[in-house]
mmCIF file of the N, C-alpha and C atoms, coordinates in Angstrom:
data_MODEL
# 
_entry.id   MODEL 
# 
loop_
_atom_site.group_PDB 
_atom_site.id 
_atom_site.type_symbol 
_atom_site.label_atom_id 
_atom_site.label_alt_id 
_atom_site.label_comp_id 
_atom_site.label_asym_id 
_atom_site.label_entity_id 
_atom_site.label_seq_id 
_atom_site.pdbx_PDB_ins_code 
_atom_site.Cartn_x 
_atom_site.Cartn_y 
_atom_site.Cartn_z 
_atom_site.occupancy 
_atom_site.B_iso_or_equiv 
_atom_site.pdbx_formal_charge 
_atom_site.auth_seq_id 
_atom_site.auth_comp_id 
_atom_site.auth_asym_id 
_atom_site.auth_atom_id 
_atom_site.pdbx_PDB_model_num 
ATOM 1   N N  . ALA A 1 1  ? 7.686  4.887   -27.716 1.00 0.00 ? 1  ALA A N  1 
ATOM 2   C CA . ALA A 1 1  ? 9.809  5.814   -26.687 1.00 0.00 ? 1  ALA A CA 1 
ATOM 3   C C  . ALA A 1 1  ? 10.115 6.195   -26.283 1.00 0.00 ? 1  ALA A C  1 
ATOM 4   N N  . LEU A 1 2  ? 9.861  6.854   -24.848 1.00 0.00 ? 2  LEU A N  1 
ATOM 5   C CA . LEU A 1 2  ? 10.472 8.710   -25.349 1.00 0.00 ? 2  LEU A CA 1 
ATOM 6   C C  . LEU A 1 2  ? 11.769 8.693   -24.135 1.00 0.00 ? 2  LEU A C  1 
ATOM 7   N N  . GLU A 1 3  ? 12.922 9.552   -24.594 1.00 0.00 ? 3  GLU A N  1 
ATOM 8   C CA . GLU A 1 3  ? 13.610 9.296   -22.829 1.00 0.00 ? 3  GLU A CA 1 
ATOM 9   C C  . GLU A 1 3  ? 13.527 11.165  -22.250 1.00 0.00 ? 3  GLU A C  1 
ATOM 10  N N  . MET A 1 4  ? 14.096 11.433  -21.187 1.00 0.00 ? 4  MET A N  1 
ATOM 11  C CA . MET A 1 4  ? 13.018 12.423  -20.250 1.00 0.00 ? 4  MET A CA 1 
ATOM 12  C C  . MET A 1 4  ? 14.500 12.977  -20.062 1.00 0.00 ? 4  MET A C  1 
ATOM 13  N N  . VAL A 1 5  ? 15.147 14.649  -20.294 1.00 0.00 ? 5  VAL A N  1 
ATOM 14  C CA . VAL A 1 5  ? 16.031 14.632  -19.777 1.00 0.00 ? 5  VAL A CA 1 
ATOM 15  C C  . VAL A 1 5  ? 15.809 16.389  -18.392 1.00 0.00 ? 5  VAL A C  1 
ATOM 16  N N  . GLY A 1 6  ? 16.342 16.466  -17.642 1.00 0.00 ? 6  GLY A N  1 
ATOM 17  C CA . GLY A 1 6  ? 16.066 17.978  -16.885 1.00 0.00 ? 6  GLY A CA 1 
ATOM 18  C C  . GLY A 1 6  ? 14.609 17.920  -17.148 1.00 0.00 ? 6  GLY A C  1 
ATOM 19  N N  . GLY A 1 7  ? 14.171 18.584  -16.332 1.00 0.00 ? 7  GLY A N  1 
ATOM 20  C CA . GLY A 1 7  ? 12.289 19.520  -15.636 1.00 0.00 ? 7  GLY A CA 1 
ATOM 21  C C  . GLY A 1 7  ? 12.702 19.500  -14.469 1.00 0.00 ? 7  GLY A C  1 
ATOM 22  N N  . ALA A 1 8  ? 11.306 19.289  -13.558 1.00 0.00 ? 8  ALA A N  1 
ATOM 23  C CA . ALA A 1 8  ? 10.823 19.024  -12.411 1.00 0.00 ? 8  ALA A CA 1 
ATOM 24  C C  . ALA A 1 8  ? 9.309  18.282  -12.717 1.00 0.00 ? 8  ALA A C  1 
ATOM 25  N N  . PHE A 1 9  ? 8.519  18.156  -11.769 1.00 0.00 ? 9  PHE A N  1 
ATOM 26  C CA . PHE A 1 9  ? 6.844  17.580  -11.697 1.00 0.00 ? 9  PHE A CA 1 
ATOM 27  C C  . PHE A 1 9  ? 6.420  17.743  -10.499 1.00 0.00 ? 9  PHE A C  1 
ATOM 28  N N  . ALA A 1 10 ? 5.944  18.128  -10.153 1.00 0.00 ? 10 ALA A N  1 
ATOM 29  C CA . ALA A 1 10 ? 4.765  18.611  -8.980  1.00 0.00 ? 10 ALA A CA 1 
ATOM 30  C C  . ALA A 1 10 ? 3.171  19.056  -9.337  1.00 0.00 ? 10 ALA A C  1 
ATOM 31  N N  . PRO A 1 11 ? 2.632  17.680  -8.586  1.00 0.00 ? 11 PRO A N  1 
ATOM 32  C CA . PRO A 1 11 ? 2.922  16.493  -8.358  1.00 0.00 ? 11 PRO A CA 1 
ATOM 33  C C  . PRO A 1 11 ? 3.976  16.118  -8.917  1.00 0.00 ? 11 PRO A C  1 
ATOM 34  N N  . PHE A 1 12 ? 4.675  15.279  -8.221  1.00 0.00 ? 12 PHE A N  1 
ATOM 35  C CA . PHE A 1 12 ? 4.400  13.953  -8.361  1.00 0.00 ? 12 PHE A CA 1 
ATOM 36  C C  . PHE A 1 12 ? 4.524  12.772  -7.241  1.00 0.00 ? 12 PHE A C  1 
ATOM 37  N N  . ALA A 1 13 ? 4.533  11.397  -8.104  1.00 0.00 ? 13 ALA A N  1 
ATOM 38  C CA . ALA A 1 13 ? 4.088  9.563   -7.774  1.00 0.00 ? 13 ALA A CA 1 
ATOM 39  C C  . ALA A 1 13 ? 4.980  9.406   -8.024  1.00 0.00 ? 13 ALA A C  1 
ATOM 40  N N  . TYR A 1 14 ? 4.972  7.762   -7.914  1.00 0.00 ? 14 TYR A N  1 
ATOM 41  C CA . TYR A 1 14 ? 5.777  6.547   -8.394  1.00 0.00 ? 14 TYR A CA 1 
ATOM 42  C C  . TYR A 1 14 ? 5.711  5.315   -7.194  1.00 0.00 ? 14 TYR A C  1 
ATOM 43  N N  . VAL A 1 15 ? 5.587  4.338   -7.302  1.00 0.00 ? 15 VAL A N  1 
ATOM 44  C CA . VAL A 1 15 ? 5.468  3.137   -6.704  1.00 0.00 ? 15 VAL A CA 1 
ATOM 45  C C  . VAL A 1 15 ? 6.859  2.854   -7.766  1.00 0.00 ? 15 VAL A C  1 
ATOM 46  N N  . ARG A 1 16 ? 7.640  1.553   -6.115  1.00 0.00 ? 16 ARG A N  1 
ATOM 47  C CA . ARG A 1 16 ? 8.596  0.918   -6.734  1.00 0.00 ? 16 ARG A CA 1 
ATOM 48  C C  . ARG A 1 16 ? 8.020  -0.061  -6.373  1.00 0.00 ? 16 ARG A C  1 
ATOM 49  N N  . PRO A 1 17 ? 9.842  -1.106  -6.408  1.00 0.00 ? 17 PRO A N  1 
ATOM 50  C CA . PRO A 1 17 ? 9.056  -2.593  -5.912  1.00 0.00 ? 17 PRO A CA 1 
ATOM 51  C C  . PRO A 1 17 ? 9.380  -3.561  -4.380  1.00 0.00 ? 17 PRO A C  1 
ATOM 52  N N  . ALA A 1 18 ? 8.432  -4.069  -4.815  1.00 0.00 ? 18 ALA A N  1 
ATOM 53  C CA . ALA A 1 18 ? 7.870  -4.334  -3.448  1.00 0.00 ? 18 ALA A CA 1 
ATOM 54  C C  . ALA A 1 18 ? 7.834  -5.920  -3.301  1.00 0.00 ? 18 ALA A C  1 
ATOM 55  N N  . HIS A 1 19 ? 8.092  -6.140  -1.988  1.00 0.00 ? 19 HIS A N  1 
ATOM 56  C CA . HIS A 1 19 ? 7.569  -8.091  -1.741  1.00 0.00 ? 19 HIS A CA 1 
ATOM 57  C C  . HIS A 1 19 ? 5.603  -8.150  -1.575  1.00 0.00 ? 19 HIS A C  1 
ATOM 58  N N  . SER A 1 20 ? 5.374  -8.683  -2.169  1.00 0.00 ? 20 SER A N  1 
ATOM 59  C CA . SER A 1 20 ? 4.443  -9.152  -2.385  1.00 0.00 ? 20 SER A CA 1 
ATOM 60  C C  . SER A 1 20 ? 3.127  -9.596  -0.856  1.00 0.00 ? 20 SER A C  1 
ATOM 61  N N  . PRO A 1 21 ? 2.011  -8.913  -0.740  1.00 0.00 ? 21 PRO A N  1 
ATOM 62  C CA . PRO A 1 21 ? 1.494  -9.070  0.683   1.00 0.00 ? 21 PRO A CA 1 
ATOM 63  C C  . PRO A 1 21 ? 0.761  -9.707  0.772   1.00 0.00 ? 21 PRO A C  1 
ATOM 64  N N  . ASP A 1 22 ? 0.632  -11.164 -0.294  1.00 0.00 ? 22 ASP A N  1 
ATOM 65  C CA . ASP A 1 22 ? -0.081 -11.942 -0.298  1.00 0.00 ? 22 ASP A CA 1 
ATOM 66  C C  . ASP A 1 22 ? 0.121  -13.767 -0.688  1.00 0.00 ? 22 ASP A C  1 
ATOM 67  N N  . GLY A 1 23 ? 1.541  -12.550 -1.062  1.00 0.00 ? 23 GLY A N  1 
ATOM 68  C CA . GLY A 1 23 ? 2.838  -14.482 -1.252  1.00 0.00 ? 23 GLY A CA 1 
ATOM 69  C C  . GLY A 1 23 ? 2.375  -14.951 -2.970  1.00 0.00 ? 23 GLY A C  1 
ATOM 70  N N  . ARG A 1 24 ? 1.414  -14.187 -3.355  1.00 0.00 ? 24 ARG A N  1 
ATOM 71  C CA . ARG A 1 24 ? 1.247  -15.173 -4.276  1.00 0.00 ? 24 ARG A CA 1 
ATOM 72  C C  . ARG A 1 24 ? 1.708  -15.445 -5.528  1.00 0.00 ? 24 ARG A C  1 
ATOM 73  N N  . HIS A 1 25 ? 2.378  -13.711 -5.582  1.00 0.00 ? 25 HIS A N  1 
ATOM 74  C CA . HIS A 1 25 ? 2.698  -12.821 -6.731  1.00 0.00 ? 25 HIS A CA 1 
ATOM 75  C C  . HIS A 1 25 ? 4.114  -12.662 -7.455  1.00 0.00 ? 25 HIS A C  1 
ATOM 76  N N  . VAL A 1 26 ? 4.980  -12.488 -8.313  1.00 0.00 ? 26 VAL A N  1 
ATOM 77  C CA . VAL A 1 26 ? 6.877  -12.713 -7.935  1.00 0.00 ? 26 VAL A CA 1 
ATOM 78  C C  . VAL A 1 26 ? 6.719  -11.538 -7.360  1.00 0.00 ? 26 VAL A C  1 
ATOM 79  N N  . ALA A 1 27 ? 6.692  -10.642 -8.305  1.00 0.00 ? 27 ALA A N  1 
ATOM 80  C CA . ALA A 1 27 ? 6.468  -8.554  -8.399  1.00 0.00 ? 27 ALA A CA 1 
ATOM 81  C C  . ALA A 1 27 ? 5.674  -8.610  -7.984  1.00 0.00 ? 27 ALA A C  1 
ATOM 82  N N  . TYR A 1 28 ? 6.005  -6.849  -7.354  1.00 0.00 ? 28 TYR A N  1 
ATOM 83  C CA . TYR A 1 28 ? 4.942  -6.766  -6.242  1.00 0.00 ? 28 TYR A CA 1 
ATOM 84  C C  . TYR A 1 28 ? 5.316  -5.695  -6.787  1.00 0.00 ? 28 TYR A C  1 
ATOM 85  N N  . TYR A 1 29 ? 4.434  -3.766  -6.536  1.00 0.00 ? 29 TYR A N  1 
ATOM 86  C CA . TYR A 1 29 ? 4.356  -2.707  -5.716  1.00 0.00 ? 29 TYR A CA 1 
ATOM 87  C C  . TYR A 1 29 ? 4.482  -2.471  -4.795  1.00 0.00 ? 29 TYR A C  1 
ATOM 88  N N  . SER A 1 30 ? 4.737  -0.949  -4.468  1.00 0.00 ? 30 SER A N  1 
ATOM 89  C CA . SER A 1 30 ? 5.064  -0.339  -3.594  1.00 0.00 ? 30 SER A CA 1 
ATOM 90  C C  . SER A 1 30 ? 3.382  0.619   -3.088  1.00 0.00 ? 30 SER A C  1 
ATOM 91  N N  . ALA A 1 31 ? 2.723  1.100   -2.248  1.00 0.00 ? 31 ALA A N  1 
ATOM 92  C CA . ALA A 1 31 ? 2.090  1.733   -1.933  1.00 0.00 ? 31 ALA A CA 1 
ATOM 93  C C  . ALA A 1 31 ? 2.522  3.143   -3.327  1.00 0.00 ? 31 ALA A C  1 
ATOM 94  N N  . THR A 1 32 ? 1.626  3.664   -3.659  1.00 0.00 ? 32 THR A N  1 
ATOM 95  C CA . THR A 1 32 ? 2.106  5.336   -4.510  1.00 0.00 ? 32 THR A CA 1 
ATOM 96  C C  . THR A 1 32 ? 3.184  6.262   -3.033  1.00 0.00 ? 32 THR A C  1 
ATOM 97  N N  . HIS A 1 33 ? 3.987  6.910   -3.287  1.00 0.00 ? 33 HIS A N  1 
ATOM 98  C CA . HIS A 1 33 ? 5.243  7.447   -2.973  1.00 0.00 ? 33 HIS A CA 1 
ATOM 99  C C  . HIS A 1 33 ? 4.872  9.481   -3.397  1.00 0.00 ? 33 HIS A C  1 
ATOM 100 N N  . ARG A 1 34 ? 4.301  9.718   -2.828  1.00 0.00 ? 34 ARG A N  1 
ATOM 101 C CA . ARG A 1 34 ? 3.933  10.835  -3.248  1.00 0.00 ? 34 ARG A CA 1 
ATOM 102 C C  . ARG A 1 34 ? 4.437  12.127  -2.109  1.00 0.00 ? 34 ARG A C  1 
ATOM 103 N N  . PRO A 1 35 ? 6.328  12.792  -2.802  1.00 0.00 ? 35 PRO A N  1 
ATOM 104 C CA . PRO A 1 35 ? 6.260  13.355  -1.906  1.00 0.00 ? 35 PRO A CA 1 
ATOM 105 C C  . PRO A 1 35 ? 5.558  15.419  -1.991  1.00 0.00 ? 35 PRO A C  1 
ATOM 106 N N  . LEU A 1 36 ? 6.006  15.607  -1.133  1.00 0.00 ? 36 LEU A N  1 
ATOM 107 C CA . LEU A 1 36 ? 5.203  17.273  -1.506  1.00 0.00 ? 36 LEU A CA 1 
ATOM 108 C C  . LEU A 1 36 ? 6.656  18.080  -1.664  1.00 0.00 ? 36 LEU A C  1 
ATOM 109 N N  . GLY A 1 37 ? 5.383  19.339  -3.014  1.00 0.00 ? 37 GLY A N  1 
ATOM 110 C CA . GLY A 1 37 ? 6.351  19.812  -3.098  1.00 0.00 ? 37 GLY A CA 1 
ATOM 111 C C  . GLY A 1 37 ? 7.252  19.603  -4.480  1.00 0.00 ? 37 GLY A C  1 
ATOM 112 N N  . GLU A 1 38 ? 8.832  19.993  -4.873  1.00 0.00 ? 38 GLU A N  1 
ATOM 113 C CA . GLU A 1 38 ? 8.411  20.036  -6.499  1.00 0.00 ? 38 GLU A CA 1 
ATOM 114 C C  . GLU A 1 38 ? 9.599  18.899  -6.394  1.00 0.00 ? 38 GLU A C  1 
ATOM 115 N N  . THR A 1 39 ? 9.851  17.849  -7.684  1.00 0.00 ? 39 THR A N  1 
ATOM 116 C CA . THR A 1 39 ? 10.877 16.629  -7.661  1.00 0.00 ? 39 THR A CA 1 
ATOM 117 C C  . THR A 1 39 ? 11.357 17.266  -8.781  1.00 0.00 ? 39 THR A C  1 
ATOM 118 N N  . ARG A 1 40 ? 12.680 16.989  -9.182  1.00 0.00 ? 40 ARG A N  1 
ATOM 119 C CA . ARG A 1 40 ? 13.561 17.665  -10.604 1.00 0.00 ? 40 ARG A CA 1 
ATOM 120 C C  . ARG A 1 40 ? 13.907 16.183  -10.350 1.00 0.00 ? 40 ARG A C  1 
ATOM 121 N N  . LEU A 1 41 ? 13.782 16.020  -11.807 1.00 0.00 ? 41 LEU A N  1 
ATOM 122 C CA . LEU A 1 41 ? 14.052 14.907  -13.337 1.00 0.00 ? 41 LEU A CA 1 
ATOM 123 C C  . LEU A 1 41 ? 15.775 14.739  -13.279 1.00 0.00 ? 41 LEU A C  1 
ATOM 124 N N  . GLU A 1 42 ? 15.834 13.952  -12.952 1.00 0.00 ? 42 GLU A N  1 
ATOM 125 C CA . GLU A 1 42 ? 18.257 13.776  -13.402 1.00 0.00 ? 42 GLU A CA 1 
ATOM 126 C C  . GLU A 1 42 ? 17.853 13.444  -15.449 1.00 0.00 ? 42 GLU A C  1 
ATOM 127 N N  . ARG A 1 43 ? 17.157 12.240  -15.122 1.00 0.00 ? 43 ARG A N  1 
ATOM 128 C CA . ARG A 1 43 ? 17.085 11.571  -16.833 1.00 0.00 ? 43 ARG A CA 1 
ATOM 129 C C  . ARG A 1 43 ? 15.984 9.874   -16.968 1.00 0.00 ? 43 ARG A C  1 
ATOM 130 N N  . ALA A 1 44 ? 14.918 10.264  -17.817 1.00 0.00 ? 44 ALA A N  1 
ATOM 131 C CA . ALA A 1 44 ? 14.087 8.277   -17.270 1.00 0.00 ? 44 ALA A CA 1 
ATOM 132 C C  . ALA A 1 44 ? 14.534 8.432   -18.806 1.00 0.00 ? 44 ALA A C  1 
ATOM 133 N N  . ALA A 1 45 ? 13.297 7.152   -18.639 1.00 0.00 ? 45 ALA A N  1 
ATOM 134 C CA . ALA A 1 45 ? 13.098 6.864   -20.138 1.00 0.00 ? 45 ALA A CA 1 
ATOM 135 C C  . ALA A 1 45 ? 11.798 6.188   -19.955 1.00 0.00 ? 45 ALA A C  1 
ATOM 136 N N  . ALA A 1 46 ? 10.971 5.759   -20.448 1.00 0.00 ? 46 ALA A N  1 
ATOM 137 C CA . ALA A 1 46 ? 9.323  6.100   -20.664 1.00 0.00 ? 46 ALA A CA 1 
ATOM 138 C C  . ALA A 1 46 ? 9.298  5.219   -22.094 1.00 0.00 ? 46 ALA A C  1 
ATOM 139 N N  . THR A 1 47 ? 7.701  3.792   -21.670 1.00 0.00 ? 47 THR A N  1 
ATOM 140 C CA . THR A 1 47 ? 7.109  3.860   -22.741 1.00 0.00 ? 47 THR A CA 1 
ATOM 141 C C  . THR A 1 47 ? 5.620  3.576   -22.053 1.00 0.00 ? 47 THR A C  1 
ATOM 142 N N  . PHE A 1 48 ? 5.506  3.918   -23.645 1.00 0.00 ? 48 PHE A N  1 
ATOM 143 C CA . PHE A 1 48 ? 3.600  5.311   -23.173 1.00 0.00 ? 48 PHE A CA 1 
ATOM 144 C C  . PHE A 1 48 ? 3.491  3.577   -24.373 1.00 0.00 ? 48 PHE A C  1 
ATOM 145 N N  . GLY A 1 49 ? 1.838  3.824   -23.433 1.00 0.00 ? 49 GLY A N  1 
ATOM 146 C CA . GLY A 1 49 ? 0.618  2.876   -24.184 1.00 0.00 ? 49 GLY A CA 1 
ATOM 147 C C  . GLY A 1 49 ? 0.206  3.063   -22.814 1.00 0.00 ? 49 GLY A C  1 
ATOM 148 N N  . GLN A 1 50 ? -1.251 1.673   -23.902 1.00 0.00 ? 50 GLN A N  1 
ATOM 149 C CA . GLN A 1 50 ? -2.259 1.212   -23.121 1.00 0.00 ? 50 GLN A CA 1 
ATOM 150 C C  . GLN A 1 50 ? -2.754 0.490   -21.914 1.00 0.00 ? 50 GLN A C  1 
ATOM 151 N N  . ARG A 1 51 ? -3.175 0.697   -20.797 1.00 0.00 ? 51 ARG A N  1 
ATOM 152 C CA . ARG A 1 51 ? -3.229 -0.596  -19.848 1.00 0.00 ? 51 ARG A CA 1 
ATOM 153 C C  . ARG A 1 51 ? -4.644 -0.384  -19.669 1.00 0.00 ? 51 ARG A C  1 
ATOM 154 N N  . GLU A 1 52 ? -4.874 -1.712  -19.704 1.00 0.00 ? 52 GLU A N  1 
ATOM 155 C CA . GLU A 1 52 ? -7.089 -1.922  -19.854 1.00 0.00 ? 52 GLU A CA 1 
ATOM 156 C C  . GLU A 1 52 ? -7.938 0.023   -19.905 1.00 0.00 ? 52 GLU A C  1 
ATOM 157 N N  . GLY A 1 53 ? -7.034 -0.028  -21.265 1.00 0.00 ? 53 GLY A N  1 
ATOM 158 C CA . GLY A 1 53 ? -8.018 0.648   -22.445 1.00 0.00 ? 53 GLY A CA 1 
ATOM 159 C C  . GLY A 1 53 ? -7.800 2.142   -21.831 1.00 0.00 ? 53 GLY A C  1 
ATOM 160 N N  . ARG A 1 54 ? -6.863 2.271   -20.752 1.00 0.00 ? 54 ARG A N  1 
ATOM 161 C CA . ARG A 1 54 ? -6.553 3.920   -20.716 1.00 0.00 ? 54 ARG A CA 1 
ATOM 162 C C  . ARG A 1 54 ? -5.352 4.009   -21.063 1.00 0.00 ? 54 ARG A C  1 
ATOM 163 N N  . PRO A 1 55 ? -4.817 5.770   -20.841 1.00 0.00 ? 55 PRO A N  1 
ATOM 164 C CA . PRO A 1 55 ? -3.168 5.421   -20.764 1.00 0.00 ? 55 PRO A CA 1 
ATOM 165 C C  . PRO A 1 55 ? -2.600 5.454   -19.942 1.00 0.00 ? 55 PRO A C  1 
ATOM 166 N N  . PHE A 1 56 ? -1.813 4.599   -20.546 1.00 0.00 ? 56 PHE A N  1 
ATOM 167 C CA . PHE A 1 56 ? 0.071  4.806   -19.926 1.00 0.00 ? 56 PHE A CA 1 
ATOM 168 C C  . PHE A 1 56 ? 0.834  4.939   -19.440 1.00 0.00 ? 56 PHE A C  1 
ATOM 169 N N  . LEU A 1 57 ? 1.573  5.348   -18.623 1.00 0.00 ? 57 LEU A N  1 
ATOM 170 C CA . LEU A 1 57 ? 3.338  5.198   -18.477 1.00 0.00 ? 57 LEU A CA 1 
ATOM 171 C C  . LEU A 1 57 ? 4.455  4.649   -17.477 1.00 0.00 ? 57 LEU A C  1 
ATOM 172 N N  . HIS A 1 58 ? 4.804  3.519   -18.309 1.00 0.00 ? 58 HIS A N  1 
ATOM 173 C CA . HIS A 1 58 ? 5.710  3.278   -17.477 1.00 0.00 ? 58 HIS A CA 1 
ATOM 174 C C  . HIS A 1 58 ? 7.514  3.717   -17.750 1.00 0.00 ? 58 HIS A C  1 
ATOM 175 N N  . VAL A 1 59 ? 8.184  4.092   -16.575 1.00 0.00 ? 59 VAL A N  1 
ATOM 176 C CA . VAL A 1 59 ? 8.981  5.017   -16.520 1.00 0.00 ? 59 VAL A CA 1 
ATOM 177 C C  . VAL A 1 59 ? 10.140 4.267   -16.007 1.00 0.00 ? 59 VAL A C  1 
ATOM 178 N N  . HIS A 1 60 ? 11.599 4.251   -15.959 1.00 0.00 ? 60 HIS A N  1 
ATOM 179 C CA . HIS A 1 60 ? 12.469 4.442   -14.771 1.00 0.00 ? 60 HIS A CA 1 
ATOM 180 C C  . HIS A 1 60 ? 13.656 5.429   -15.177 1.00 0.00 ? 60 HIS A C  1 
ATOM 181 N N  . GLY A 1 61 ? 13.813 6.411   -13.901 1.00 0.00 ? 61 GLY A N  1 
ATOM 182 C CA . GLY A 1 61 ? 14.458 7.073   -14.005 1.00 0.00 ? 61 GLY A CA 1 
ATOM 183 C C  . GLY A 1 61 ? 15.514 7.732   -12.810 1.00 0.00 ? 61 GLY A C  1 
ATOM 184 N N  . ILE A 1 62 ? 15.499 8.743   -12.600 1.00 0.00 ? 62 ILE A N  1 
ATOM 185 C CA . ILE A 1 62 ? 16.246 9.314   -11.257 1.00 0.00 ? 62 ILE A CA 1 
ATOM 186 C C  . ILE A 1 62 ? 16.191 10.118  -10.791 1.00 0.00 ? 62 ILE A C  1 
ATOM 187 N N  . TRP A 1 63 ? 15.944 11.023  -9.963  1.00 0.00 ? 63 TRP A N  1 
ATOM 188 C CA . TRP A 1 63 ? 15.078 11.698  -9.280  1.00 0.00 ? 63 TRP A CA 1 
ATOM 189 C C  . TRP A 1 63 ? 15.216 13.018  -8.395  1.00 0.00 ? 63 TRP A C  1 
ATOM 190 N N  . SER A 1 64 ? 15.560 13.688  -8.391  1.00 0.00 ? 64 SER A N  1 
ATOM 191 C CA . SER A 1 64 ? 15.887 14.224  -6.559  1.00 0.00 ? 64 SER A CA 1 
ATOM 192 C C  . SER A 1 64 ? 14.331 14.535  -5.220  1.00 0.00 ? 64 SER A C  1 
ATOM 193 N N  . GLU A 1 65 ? 14.629 14.500  -5.296  1.00 0.00 ? 65 GLU A N  1 
ATOM 194 C CA . GLU A 1 65 ? 12.547 15.047  -4.045  1.00 0.00 ? 65 GLU A CA 1 
ATOM 195 C C  . GLU A 1 65 ? 13.606 15.765  -3.286  1.00 0.00 ? 65 GLU A C  1 
ATOM 196 N N  . PRO A 1 66 ? 11.794 16.438  -2.852  1.00 0.00 ? 66 PRO A N  1 
ATOM 197 C CA . PRO A 1 66 ? 12.394 18.094  -2.340  1.00 0.00 ? 66 PRO A CA 1 
ATOM 198 C C  . PRO A 1 66 ? 12.723 17.975  -0.855  1.00 0.00 ? 66 PRO A C  1 
ATOM 199 N N  . ASP A 1 67 ? 13.316 17.559  -0.746  1.00 0.00 ? 67 ASP A N  1 
ATOM 200 C CA . ASP A 1 67 ? 13.905 16.885  0.699   1.00 0.00 ? 67 ASP A CA 1 
ATOM 201 C C  . ASP A 1 67 ? 15.398 16.902  0.326   1.00 0.00 ? 67 ASP A C  1 
ATOM 202 N N  . GLY A 1 68 ? 15.487 16.455  -1.166  1.00 0.00 ? 68 GLY A N  1 
ATOM 203 C CA . GLY A 1 68 ? 17.266 16.676  -2.028  1.00 0.00 ? 68 GLY A CA 1 
ATOM 204 C C  . GLY A 1 68 ? 17.794 14.869  -1.366  1.00 0.00 ? 68 GLY A C  1 
ATOM 205 N N  . GLU A 1 69 ? 17.276 14.128  -2.022  1.00 0.00 ? 69 GLU A N  1 
ATOM 206 C CA . GLU A 1 69 ? 17.624 12.644  -1.555  1.00 0.00 ? 69 GLU A CA 1 
ATOM 207 C C  . GLU A 1 69 ? 17.164 12.279  -2.729  1.00 0.00 ? 69 GLU A C  1 
ATOM 208 N N  . ARG A 1 70 ? 17.716 11.884  -3.782  1.00 0.00 ? 70 ARG A N  1 
ATOM 209 C CA . ARG A 1 70 ? 18.437 11.247  -5.306  1.00 0.00 ? 70 ARG A CA 1 
ATOM 210 C C  . ARG A 1 70 ? 17.997 9.725   -4.845  1.00 0.00 ? 70 ARG A C  1 
ATOM 211 N N  . ARG A 1 71 ? 17.216 9.590   -5.764  1.00 0.00 ? 71 ARG A N  1 
ATOM 212 C CA . ARG A 1 71 ? 15.873 8.065   -5.959  1.00 0.00 ? 71 ARG A CA 1 
ATOM 213 C C  . ARG A 1 71 ? 15.888 8.014   -7.298  1.00 0.00 ? 71 ARG A C  1 
ATOM 214 N N  . GLY A 1 72 ? 15.932 6.806   -7.252  1.00 0.00 ? 72 GLY A N  1 
ATOM 215 C CA . GLY A 1 72 ? 15.848 6.136   -8.753  1.00 0.00 ? 72 GLY A CA 1 
ATOM 216 C C  . GLY A 1 72 ? 14.628 4.563   -8.543  1.00 0.00 ? 72 GLY A C  1 
ATOM 217 N N  . GLY A 1 73 ? 14.340 4.785   -9.553  1.00 0.00 ? 73 GLY A N  1 
ATOM 218 C CA . GLY A 1 73 ? 13.258 2.968   -10.080 1.00 0.00 ? 73 GLY A CA 1 
ATOM 219 C C  . GLY A 1 73 ? 12.161 3.168   -11.389 1.00 0.00 ? 73 GLY A C  1 
# 
């Protein structure tokens, strides 16, 4: 696990919880969001591991997108 404080990402991509499109899943994810420009990280906690044999990062955090909107997930 890691804790991240501060910094910026460009590009930045994320998904958020969403309703299942087929009703077969209790939890599902939105389409990938990709804000244009630099996204500023406030704080995040991440778990690093592998998924299907590839590196995988699961993160929950708070950030500000280029439009100034503060978001989290």
